[in-house]
Structures are given as C-alpha cells and as structure tokens.
C-alpha positions in Angstrom: 23.4 10.8 20.6 27.2 10.9 20.8 28.9 10.2 17.5 32.5 8.8 17.7 35.1 11.0 16.1 37.6 9.6 13.6 41.0 9.0 15.1 42.4 11.6 12.7 40.3 14.4 14.2 42.7 16.8 15.9 40.2 18.0 18.5 42.6 18.3 21.5 45.2 20.4 19.6 42.5 22.8 18.4 41.1 23.1 22.0 44.6 23.9 23.3 45.1 26.5 20.6 41.7 28.0 21.4 42.5 28.1 25.1 45.8 29.9 24.6 44.1 32.4 22.2 41.2 33.1 24.6 43.6 33.4 27.6 45.6 36.1 25.7 42.4 37.9 24.7 40.9 38.1 28.2 43.9 38.3 30.5 47.1 40.4 30.3 49.4 37.4 30.2 52.7 37.2 28.4 53.5 33.5 29.0 52.1 30.3 30.2 54.2 28.0 32.3 53.9 24.3 33.0 55.9 21.4 34.4 55.9 17.7 33.8 57.5 14.8 35.6 60.4 13.4 33.5 58.8 9.9 33.4 55.7 11.3 31.5 56.8 11.6 27.9 53.2 11.7 26.7 52.5 14.7 28.8 55.7 16.3 27.4 54.4 15.8 23.8 51.1 17.4 24.8 52.9 20.5 25.8 55.4 20.6 23.0 52.9 20.2 20.2 51.3 23.6 20.6 54.7 25.3 21.1 55.7 25.1 24.7 59.5 25.1 24.9 61.6 23.4 27.6 62.8 26.1 30.0 64.8 24.0 32.5 64.8 21.2 35.0 63.8 21.1 38.6 62.3 18.8 41.3 58.6 18.6 42.0 56.2 16.9 44.4 52.9 15.2 43.9 50.3 13.7 46.2 50.7 10.4 44.2 54.5 10.2 44.8 56.3 9.3 47.9 59.4 11.5 47.2 60.2 14.6 45.1 61.0 13.7 41.5 62.6 15.4 38.6 60.5 17.6 36.4 60.9 19.5 33.1 59.8 23.1 33.1 58.0 24.5 30.1 57.2 28.0 28.9 55.0 29.3 26.1 55.5 33.0 25.2 52.3 34.7 24.1 52.8 37.6 21.6 51.6 41.0 22.7 48.2 42.0 21.4 48.0 44.9 19.0 45.9 47.8 20.3 
C-alpha cells in the first residue's frame, strides 16, 4: 500500500542533500556542475535550493530543441572531507 505524503513533506530536498553527501563520501569530488535552459525557472529553483550557485551563461543543445538555446551554468562546491 502506498500512502500519500502531505504536501509539506520536503522529501526531494532531503534526497538531494543525501545524494550530495553520499557523493562526497564515496568519490573524490570537489564540486558538482549542472546547467539549465533559461526558460526553465522551476529547474533553476531545484538547483538553487540545495546551494548550487550560478556560475555563468552559455549555449546548450537538446534533442528536444531545434536550435541551441541559452543556458545557466551552476556549481556546487563540496567541502573537503576531514581525514
């Protein structure tokens, strides 16, 4: 049986935070990078909420787009682990 979650349940933000933490634990990464087409403000909010910062602008392609379109570049720096 699948129970519906209340709308207030911040499940996705917790999953993103867990993904970043696990990535930093298992892989020697210092940053995560992402890009989003400028006409996707919801996707931008999804990245900005856990701390991704805008790192610049560029042009990107997609199989769903006929021509290259502007994108926003994002970066999330991951603190070094203590040994």
